[in-house]
N, C-alpha and C positions, 0 to 999 in steps of 0.2 A: 458846750455845743454851739457852733456858729449859727446854725439855722434851727428854728423851732418848727418841727414837722407836725402835721396832723396825722397821727398814726392810725392804722398801719400803713407803711409805704412799701411798695413792691417795685422790683426792677428786674430786668433780664440778668441771668447769671453772668454774662460776659461784661456787665457794667459794674462789677464789684469794685473797681478802682476809680470809678467816675464820681464826680460831684453830682449828687441828686438834687436837682432844683425843682421844687414843687410849684409848678405854674398853674396847675389845676388841682382840685381835690376830688377824688372819686372818679366815676365814669358817667358820662352823660346818657349812655344807653342803659347799662346796668339791668338788663332783662334776661341775659343768658342764663338758662336754667342750670347749667353746670358750674357756674361761677359764684363763689362766696367771698370774693376778694373785698368788695366794697358794700357789704350789707349792714355794717354798723351805722348807727345814727350820725355819728360825727363825720362819716364819709359821704354824706349827701353831696351831690355834684355842685361845684361852683368854681368859677375862675378865680384865681388869685389876683388881687389888685396889683397893677403894674408897679406901684411905688414899693410894695412889699417885696416883689421879685427883685427890684433894683437894690433894696436894702440888703437882701440876702447875698446878691452878687458882690456888692461893695464890702460886706463883712468878710467874705471869703478872700477877696482881693487884698484887703488891708491886713489880713492875718498872715499873708505870705505863704499860705498853704500851697503846695505844688499841685496844680490842677491842669491836666492835659485833655480831659474829656468831661463832657457834661451830658447828663441824661435828664430830659424834661419829663418830670412826673406830674400827675399820677398816670392813670390808665388812659387818659383821653386828651393829652396836650394838643394834639393836632385838630381837636375840635375848635380851638381858638381861631378867631378871624385872622386872616393873613396879616393885617396891620399890627395886631398884637404880637404875633409870632415874629414878625420882622423886627419890632421894637425890642423884644427879648433877645433875639440873636444879635442885634446891634449892641445892646448893653454888654453881652458876653464878649463880643468882639472888641469892644472898647476897654473894658475893665479887666478882662482876663485874656489878653492877646496871645498867651501861650497855648490856649485851647486849640487843639487840632481837629476835634470831632464833637459835634452835637448830635444827639440821637433822641428818639422818642418812640413810645408805642403809637400805633396808628390803626384805627378802625377804618376799613375801606370807605365807609360813608363820609368820613371826615375830609376826603379829597374831592367830593362832588362839587363843592363851591370854591375850589382853588384851581386856578388856571395853571397850565404848564409853565407859563412865564413867572408866576408867583412862586411856584415850587423851585424853579431855577434860581430865583433871587434868594430864597432861603438856603439853597445849596451853596450859593456864592458866599453867604454869611457863615457857613460852617455846618449847617444842618445836613448831614450827609448820609445818615442811616436811619431807616424806619423799621421798627419791629411790627409786623402785621400778623395779628392773630386770626388767620383764616380758619383754623380749627378743623375744617373739612372742605372738600370740594364737591360733596354730595348734597344736592338741593333738598332731598328728603330729610337728611340728618340736620342740615342747617335750619329747616323749618321747625323740626321737632325741638331743637335746643333754643329756639327763639333768638337766633343770632341776628336776624334782621338783615342778612346778606344772602347773596346767591353766588353760584359759580361765576356768573358773568360780572357781578359787581366787584367781586374780589379780583378777578382778572383785570378789569378795567383800572382798578386802583394800582395794581402791581405794574401794569404797563405805563401808567402815568408817572409812577416813581422812577422807573427806568428812563423814561423820556426826559425827565428833569435832571438826569445825571446823578441821582441818588442811588444808594444801595438798599436792597430790601432783605430783611431777615424774617422768614415765614415760620410760624408755628402750626403744626398739625397735631391734634390730640388722638393718640392711640387709644382705642376702646370707646370713643365717643358715640359710635353708633350702636353700642351694646352688642350683644350676641347676634341679634336679628339682622342688623344692618352692617355688620363688620366688613364683609367683603366689598359691598358697593361703596362704603365709606373709604376703604383703602384704594380701590380702583379709580374712583372719581377724584380723590385727593391727588393721586398721581397724575391724572389728566390735567388738573389745574396747574400743578407744578410744571408739567411738561410745556404747557402753553405759556407760562409766565417766565420760566427760567430764572428763578430768584438767585441772588448772590449767596445767600445762606438759607439753609433749611434745617429745622430742628423738630424732633418729635418728643412729646411728653406723654405720659400715661395719665388719662383723666383721673382726677382724685377728688373725692367728695368727703372732706373732713367733717362736714356738718350733717352728713346723712344723705340718703337718696330721695327724700320726699319730693323735692322740686323736679328731679329727673323722672321719678315714677309718674308724676302728674302728666308729663308730656309724652311718656312712652307707654300709653295705654295701661296704666296702673302699676307697672313694674319695670324698672330698669335693671337689666342684668349685665353687669360688666363682664367681659370675657375673662376667663382665668388666665394664669400665666401662659399656658400653652396656646390658648386662643389669641392672646396678645402677640405672641411670637409669630403665629400663623398670619395674623393681620399685617404685621410688620413685613413679613416675607412677601406678601402680596403687594404691599405698597412699593417696596424696593424693586421687586420684579417688574413692575409696570412703569417705574420711573425711567425717563429718557432725558437725562440732564447732561448738559455739555460741560459746565464748569461751575458747579455749585458745591460750596463747602457744607458738608452734612454732619450734624451732631445729634446723637441720641444719648446724651450723658447727663441729663437732668436727674435730680435726686429721685424722681418718680419712676424712673426706668429700671427694670430688672437687669437688662443687658445693655452694657455701654458699647456704643458704636460710634466710630469716627472715621471720616474719609472724605474724599472728593468724588463727586458724581459727575460724569460717569466712570472715570478710570478705576475707581475702587469698588464698583458695583459687584463684581463677581466675588471679591474678598468678603464684602459685607454680607452678601447672600449666604456664603459658606458659613460665616459665623452664626447667622440666624438658624441655618439648617442644623448646625451642631447643637444649638440651644434647644431646638425642637426634638432632635433624635437622641442626643446624648447630653442632657443638661448637667450631669455630674462632672462632665469633662471640661466645663467652661466656667469661668468665674461669673457668678450671678449675685446680684444684691439680694440679701435676705430682707424679710419684711421690716425688721427693725431698722434697717439701713435706708429705708425709703421715706423716712420722715421728712416733711417739708418745713 
Protein backbone atom coordinates (compact mmCIF):
# COMPACT_ATOMS: atom_id res chain seq x y z
CA UNK A 1 0.00 0.00 0.00
CA UNK A 2 1.39 3.40 -0.99
CA UNK A 3 -0.55 5.35 1.65
CA UNK A 4 -1.11 4.45 5.30
CA UNK A 5 -4.71 5.39 6.07
CA UNK A 6 -6.38 5.89 9.42
CA UNK A 7 -9.31 3.51 8.98
CA UNK A 8 -12.17 3.54 8.30
CA UNK A 9 -12.09 5.76 5.22
CA UNK A 10 -15.28 6.74 3.40
CA UNK A 11 -15.78 8.14 -0.09
CA UNK A 12 -18.70 8.84 -2.43
CA UNK A 13 -19.59 5.87 -4.67
CA UNK A 14 -18.62 7.84 -7.79
CA UNK A 15 -15.04 8.24 -6.49
CA UNK A 16 -14.25 4.52 -6.67
CA UNK A 17 -11.48 5.09 -9.24
CA UNK A 18 -10.01 8.12 -7.48
CA UNK A 19 -6.88 8.42 -5.39
CA UNK A 20 -8.11 8.89 -1.81
CA UNK A 21 -5.85 11.48 -0.21
CA UNK A 22 -6.44 11.72 3.55
CA UNK A 23 -5.86 15.41 4.33
CA UNK A 24 -7.97 15.36 7.50
CA UNK A 25 -9.01 12.60 9.87
CA UNK A 26 -12.65 12.34 10.90
CA UNK A 27 -15.15 15.19 10.99
CA UNK A 28 -14.78 18.49 12.85
CA UNK A 29 -18.53 18.64 13.58
CA UNK A 30 -19.27 14.96 14.27
CA UNK A 31 -22.52 15.69 16.16
CA UNK A 32 -25.15 14.51 13.67
CA UNK A 33 -27.35 12.01 15.49
CA UNK A 34 -27.84 9.81 12.41
CA UNK A 35 -24.13 9.45 11.58
CA UNK A 36 -21.86 6.73 12.96
CA UNK A 37 -19.06 7.17 10.42
CA UNK A 38 -16.44 8.72 12.70
CA UNK A 39 -17.33 7.49 16.19
CA UNK A 40 -14.23 5.31 16.76
CA UNK A 41 -11.48 6.75 19.00
CA UNK A 42 -8.90 6.77 16.21
CA UNK A 43 -11.18 8.98 14.11
CA UNK A 44 -11.02 12.00 16.41
CA UNK A 45 -10.77 15.02 14.13
CA UNK A 46 -7.43 16.47 13.21
CA UNK A 47 -5.79 17.94 10.15
CA UNK A 48 -3.08 15.90 8.50
CA UNK A 49 0.33 17.58 8.52
CA UNK A 50 1.21 19.08 5.17
CA UNK A 51 4.53 17.22 4.95
CA UNK A 52 2.66 13.89 5.39
CA UNK A 53 0.24 14.87 2.62
CA UNK A 54 3.18 15.75 0.39
CA UNK A 55 4.86 12.40 1.16
CA UNK A 56 1.69 10.58 0.13
CA UNK A 57 1.43 12.54 -3.12
CA UNK A 58 5.10 11.92 -3.93
CA UNK A 59 4.76 8.20 -3.18
CA UNK A 60 1.90 7.90 -5.65
CA UNK A 61 3.70 10.02 -8.25
CA UNK A 62 6.89 7.95 -7.98
CA UNK A 63 4.95 4.70 -8.24
CA UNK A 64 3.72 5.60 -11.70
CA UNK A 65 0.18 4.63 -10.75
CA UNK A 66 -2.33 6.10 -13.23
CA UNK A 67 -4.23 8.80 -11.34
CA UNK A 68 -6.70 11.12 -13.05
CA UNK A 69 -8.88 12.06 -10.08
CA UNK A 70 -8.19 12.81 -6.42
CA UNK A 71 -10.69 12.79 -3.56
CA UNK A 72 -9.71 14.74 -0.45
CA UNK A 73 -10.74 12.72 2.60
CA UNK A 74 -12.00 12.41 5.32
CA UNK A 75 -15.41 13.91 5.87
CA UNK A 76 -14.27 17.45 6.45
CA UNK A 77 -11.42 18.44 4.13
CA UNK A 78 -13.01 21.79 3.33
CA UNK A 79 -12.71 22.75 7.00
CA UNK A 80 -9.02 23.36 6.33
CA UNK A 81 -7.95 27.00 5.92
CA UNK A 82 -7.73 28.29 2.38
CA UNK A 83 -3.92 28.49 2.48
CA UNK A 84 -3.63 24.79 3.40
CA UNK A 85 -6.11 23.75 0.70
CA UNK A 86 -4.28 25.88 -1.85
CA UNK A 87 -0.96 24.27 -0.90
CA UNK A 88 -2.43 20.76 -1.21
CA UNK A 89 -3.96 21.50 -4.61
CA UNK A 90 -0.66 23.01 -5.79
CA UNK A 91 1.20 19.86 -4.70
CA UNK A 92 -1.26 17.71 -6.65
CA UNK A 93 -0.98 20.02 -9.66
CA UNK A 94 2.83 19.86 -9.53
CA UNK A 95 3.44 16.18 -8.86
CA UNK A 96 0.35 14.63 -10.47
CA UNK A 97 -0.16 16.91 -13.50
CA UNK A 98 -2.37 14.31 -15.20
CA UNK A 99 -5.11 14.82 -12.57
CA UNK A 100 -8.19 16.36 -14.16
CA UNK A 101 -10.43 16.63 -11.08
CA UNK A 102 -10.06 17.12 -7.35
CA UNK A 103 -13.12 16.69 -5.15
CA UNK A 104 -14.10 16.69 -1.48
CA UNK A 105 -16.96 16.37 0.95
CA UNK A 106 -18.13 19.77 2.16
CA UNK A 107 -20.22 20.85 5.14
CA UNK A 108 -21.98 24.13 4.34
CA UNK A 109 -20.41 25.81 7.39
CA UNK A 110 -16.96 25.15 5.95
CA UNK A 111 -17.51 27.80 3.30
CA UNK A 112 -18.37 30.59 5.74
CA UNK A 113 -14.75 31.71 6.04
CA UNK A 114 -13.83 31.24 2.40
CA UNK A 115 -14.37 34.05 -0.10
CA UNK A 116 -15.66 33.52 -3.64
CA UNK A 117 -12.21 34.57 -4.86
CA UNK A 118 -10.52 31.89 -2.73
CA UNK A 119 -12.90 29.23 -4.00
CA UNK A 120 -12.28 30.38 -7.56
CA UNK A 121 -8.54 29.98 -6.96
CA UNK A 122 -9.07 26.41 -5.73
CA UNK A 123 -11.19 25.76 -8.80
CA UNK A 124 -8.32 27.04 -10.93
CA UNK A 125 -6.04 24.50 -9.27
CA UNK A 126 -8.42 21.64 -10.04
CA UNK A 127 -10.82 21.45 -7.08
CA UNK A 128 -13.97 21.35 -9.15
CA UNK A 129 -16.55 19.18 -7.34
CA UNK A 130 -17.87 19.39 -3.78
CA UNK A 131 -20.15 16.75 -2.25
CA UNK A 132 -22.53 18.55 0.09
CA UNK A 133 -24.45 16.49 2.64
CA UNK A 134 -27.48 18.71 3.02
CA UNK A 135 -29.46 15.66 4.27
CA UNK A 136 -32.68 17.72 4.43
CA UNK A 137 -34.10 21.10 3.56
CA UNK A 138 -36.48 21.08 6.50
CA UNK A 139 -35.33 23.17 9.45
CA UNK A 140 -37.21 21.07 12.02
CA UNK A 141 -35.54 17.89 10.78
CA UNK A 142 -32.13 19.63 10.65
CA UNK A 143 -32.55 20.78 14.25
CA UNK A 144 -33.57 17.33 15.46
CA UNK A 145 -30.65 15.55 13.80
CA UNK A 146 -28.24 18.18 15.20
CA UNK A 147 -26.88 18.99 11.76
CA UNK A 148 -25.88 22.51 12.75
CA UNK A 149 -27.24 23.83 9.45
CA UNK A 150 -30.44 25.40 8.16
CA UNK A 151 -32.22 25.71 4.84
CA UNK A 152 -30.60 29.13 4.41
CA UNK A 153 -27.05 28.11 5.37
CA UNK A 154 -27.18 25.16 2.96
CA UNK A 155 -28.53 27.34 0.15
CA UNK A 156 -25.87 30.01 0.74
CA UNK A 157 -23.10 27.40 0.49
CA UNK A 158 -24.51 25.88 -2.69
CA UNK A 159 -24.83 29.30 -4.29
CA UNK A 160 -21.23 30.14 -3.32
CA UNK A 161 -20.03 26.91 -4.91
CA UNK A 162 -21.81 27.74 -8.16
CA UNK A 163 -20.49 31.31 -8.15
CA UNK A 164 -16.93 29.96 -7.90
CA UNK A 165 -17.40 27.84 -11.02
CA UNK A 166 -17.41 24.58 -9.08
CA UNK A 167 -19.97 21.81 -9.32
CA UNK A 168 -22.05 20.56 -6.41
CA UNK A 169 -23.28 17.05 -5.69
CA UNK A 170 -25.97 17.08 -3.00
CA UNK A 171 -27.08 14.21 -0.78
CA UNK A 172 -30.61 14.00 0.66
CA UNK A 173 -31.42 11.22 3.14
CA UNK A 174 -34.71 9.46 2.49
CA UNK A 175 -36.46 8.66 5.78
CA UNK A 176 -34.44 11.11 7.88
CA UNK A 177 -37.54 12.78 9.29
CA UNK A 178 -38.98 9.48 10.41
CA UNK A 179 -42.66 8.74 9.93
CA UNK A 180 -43.79 11.91 11.71
CA UNK A 181 -41.88 14.42 9.57
CA UNK A 182 -41.68 12.45 6.32
CA UNK A 183 -43.75 14.71 4.11
CA UNK A 184 -42.36 18.06 5.27
CA UNK A 185 -38.84 16.62 4.97
CA UNK A 186 -39.54 15.72 1.33
CA UNK A 187 -41.28 18.98 0.41
CA UNK A 188 -38.74 21.31 1.98
CA UNK A 189 -35.82 19.29 0.63
CA UNK A 190 -37.32 19.78 -2.83
CA UNK A 191 -37.64 23.53 -2.17
CA UNK A 192 -33.96 23.71 -1.24
CA UNK A 193 -32.94 21.86 -4.40
CA UNK A 194 -35.18 24.05 -6.55
CA UNK A 195 -33.53 27.16 -5.15
CA UNK A 196 -30.00 25.78 -5.50
CA UNK A 197 -30.23 23.88 -8.81
CA UNK A 198 -27.29 21.54 -8.00
CA UNK A 199 -25.36 19.80 -10.76
CA UNK A 200 -25.90 16.40 -9.15
CA UNK A 201 -28.48 15.14 -6.67
CA UNK A 202 -28.51 11.76 -4.97
CA UNK A 203 -30.78 10.22 -2.38
CA UNK A 204 -29.81 7.56 0.14
CA UNK A 205 -31.96 5.81 2.73
CA UNK A 206 -30.94 6.68 6.28
CA UNK A 207 -29.21 3.65 7.78
CA UNK A 208 -28.47 3.15 11.47
CA UNK A 209 -26.14 0.12 11.72
CA UNK A 210 -25.29 0.80 15.38
CA UNK A 211 -28.91 1.14 16.47
CA UNK A 212 -31.43 3.94 16.91
CA UNK A 213 -30.43 5.13 20.38
CA UNK A 214 -28.99 8.49 19.27
CA UNK A 215 -31.93 9.19 16.96
CA UNK A 216 -34.42 8.10 19.64
CA UNK A 217 -32.94 10.70 21.96
CA UNK A 218 -33.66 13.57 19.58
CA UNK A 219 -37.01 12.29 18.30
CA UNK A 220 -38.87 12.42 21.61
CA UNK A 221 -37.89 8.95 22.73
CA UNK A 222 -38.51 6.91 19.59
CA UNK A 223 -37.35 7.26 15.99
CA UNK A 224 -39.58 5.37 13.59
CA UNK A 225 -38.08 4.89 10.15
CA UNK A 226 -40.76 4.68 7.42
CA UNK A 227 -41.26 1.19 6.03
CA UNK A 228 -40.53 0.42 2.40
CA UNK A 229 -43.89 1.77 1.24
CA UNK A 230 -43.45 4.91 3.33
CA UNK A 231 -40.00 5.49 1.84
CA UNK A 232 -41.42 5.17 -1.67
CA UNK A 233 -44.21 7.61 -0.84
CA UNK A 234 -41.70 10.08 0.57
CA UNK A 235 -39.55 9.74 -2.56
CA UNK A 236 -42.60 10.33 -4.76
CA UNK A 237 -43.36 13.53 -2.85
CA UNK A 238 -39.76 14.70 -3.23
CA UNK A 239 -39.64 14.04 -6.97
CA UNK A 240 -43.10 15.51 -7.50
CA UNK A 241 -42.05 18.81 -5.90
CA UNK A 242 -38.67 19.05 -7.64
CA UNK A 243 -38.43 21.68 -10.37
CA UNK A 244 -34.89 21.21 -11.63
CA UNK A 245 -33.56 22.36 -14.96
CA UNK A 246 -30.48 20.22 -15.65
CA UNK A 247 -29.56 18.10 -12.64
CA UNK A 248 -28.19 14.58 -12.91
CA UNK A 249 -30.21 12.52 -10.43
CA UNK A 250 -29.15 9.22 -8.88
CA UNK A 251 -30.84 7.05 -6.30
CA UNK A 252 -28.69 3.96 -6.76
CA UNK A 253 -26.74 3.76 -3.49
CA UNK A 254 -26.68 0.36 -1.79
CA UNK A 255 -29.14 1.63 0.84
CA UNK A 256 -31.92 2.20 -1.69
CA UNK A 257 -34.62 -0.38 -2.38
CA UNK A 258 -35.45 1.13 -5.77
CA UNK A 259 -32.75 2.20 -8.23
CA UNK A 260 -33.57 5.46 -10.00
CA UNK A 261 -31.44 7.31 -12.56
CA UNK A 262 -32.19 10.24 -14.80
CA UNK A 263 -31.84 13.91 -15.57
CA UNK A 264 -34.20 16.35 -13.92
CA UNK A 265 -36.34 17.76 -15.16
CA UNK A 266 -36.60 15.89 -18.52
CA UNK A 267 -36.93 12.48 -16.86
CA UNK A 268 -39.23 13.54 -14.04
CA UNK A 269 -42.37 11.89 -15.41
CA UNK A 270 -40.53 8.62 -16.09
CA UNK A 271 -39.05 8.53 -12.58
CA UNK A 272 -42.40 9.31 -10.96
CA UNK A 273 -43.96 6.47 -12.94
CA UNK A 274 -41.28 4.07 -11.67
CA UNK A 275 -41.97 5.08 -8.07
CA UNK A 276 -45.71 4.79 -8.58
CA UNK A 277 -45.20 1.26 -9.89
CA UNK A 278 -43.09 0.41 -6.81
CA UNK A 279 -45.91 1.73 -4.60
CA UNK A 280 -48.84 0.09 -6.39
CA UNK A 281 -47.33 -3.05 -7.91
CA UNK A 282 -44.02 -3.77 -6.13
CA UNK A 283 -43.78 -7.32 -7.48
CA UNK A 284 -43.68 -6.02 -11.05
CA UNK A 285 -40.49 -4.00 -10.61
CA UNK A 286 -36.95 -4.99 -9.54
CA UNK A 287 -36.38 -4.05 -5.91
CA UNK A 288 -33.37 -4.72 -3.70
CA UNK A 289 -33.95 -7.30 -1.01
CA UNK A 290 -32.83 -6.57 2.54
CA UNK A 291 -29.71 -8.71 2.20
CA UNK A 292 -28.71 -6.69 -0.88
CA UNK A 293 -28.77 -3.39 1.00
CA UNK A 294 -25.68 -4.02 3.13
CA UNK A 295 -23.30 -1.05 3.27
